[in-house]
Steps between C-alpha positions, in 0.01 A plus 500: 500500500666582170234299315230688689644837410522395134133398503397829660704692241344308211150556643563870546645530148196320355262724692681820417521424130131409480393861551560710185584864466307659213274199497274642231787550251468319167744480208413725206249355254633337182383793283700759694798607289736693732611196699840379622553131563730405790566162660491398864702185567667297773764233542360345814675753728490848347249678283593751236343758271609469136434806278575599141849645497394799294153650454367850443453516877840379628846409375636260763836476328569856620469389865633145452762517223585178323866595535469380861440141373760239414310447172401850392455438125194275502177650353326542837130585486401496868636599841386308808533670837472358851625601844622314805748465786861502380639179658178302451457616137857443395524159662151358425412488129283190571338337806750211476778745590315648798718542810270517808747724687517747211119504479462558872746788497319656205164489679647703786619771264753545222627716219284523189621424148320499170541218251476595135490235230492579127301261282436441134128446437416312824238236447181508701418195714309400806785640713562800277169669433417791273336796672340763271511858635354827387757757400444713812536189724826403332638849533413499871662158547814601312532826694457321833769241413743762377451708815629206712822455302809704577657678200805341345734745675371395848468123474717193505485258204526133593529213251180296455429130471576489128631710211173689448418624852647726766433618855504860619490635856160661548279683745301328770563256787399136470319334790217258565237763422680629192618204295594474132150379418340780704707744295347366182147529639562850628622619165186372333271638772666843485410511133135419580523134390342222698740316731498323837525695824790299649687267265826364650477193273492497117164318500344799669609719213409265218146423618396852400658494153248384241578184307516527123588814313706539188869472420703821518 
């Protein structure tokens, strides 16, 4: 029975992610000048949105200060943001560390947290793809992300997996219809960018991110 449910879930995830929102969206042409390059990546479990730490449109260090990190003095260039269920997120950095009981509890419903990693010139790859956005699209994306993060005075700060990342308590309830990967897709869709309709798995997010692009 468990195997059957897993197959049904995988089929539903594949079907849901095959239908795009904003299906006619295209990245800005190469000649367009006012463009912001972000990256969409995954580690096999979670997807994240990596953005320049500081641009004319947003200073992420103001919302996510490097002083919250164990290694605050590195020359960070990018901030990567993702969201998920607290116990599942904190205990499952990779699939090999997946606890089925933790996963099952998360799918029923759990407290949301945001994971924020600070990077120095992250390298594009097949699993970490550059996504070029128009300035207005990036501003909409940044505003939507910021609106879902509690201010510093109202959130708990939790140590991350390493010296350059951190967790914060955040708005939203995690459940089977609102997973970490769905959160990524919803942020893109809310900014008018093409993304899958229902993307509980990272593959459902990544299939809509164009391959190629340029280094940030």
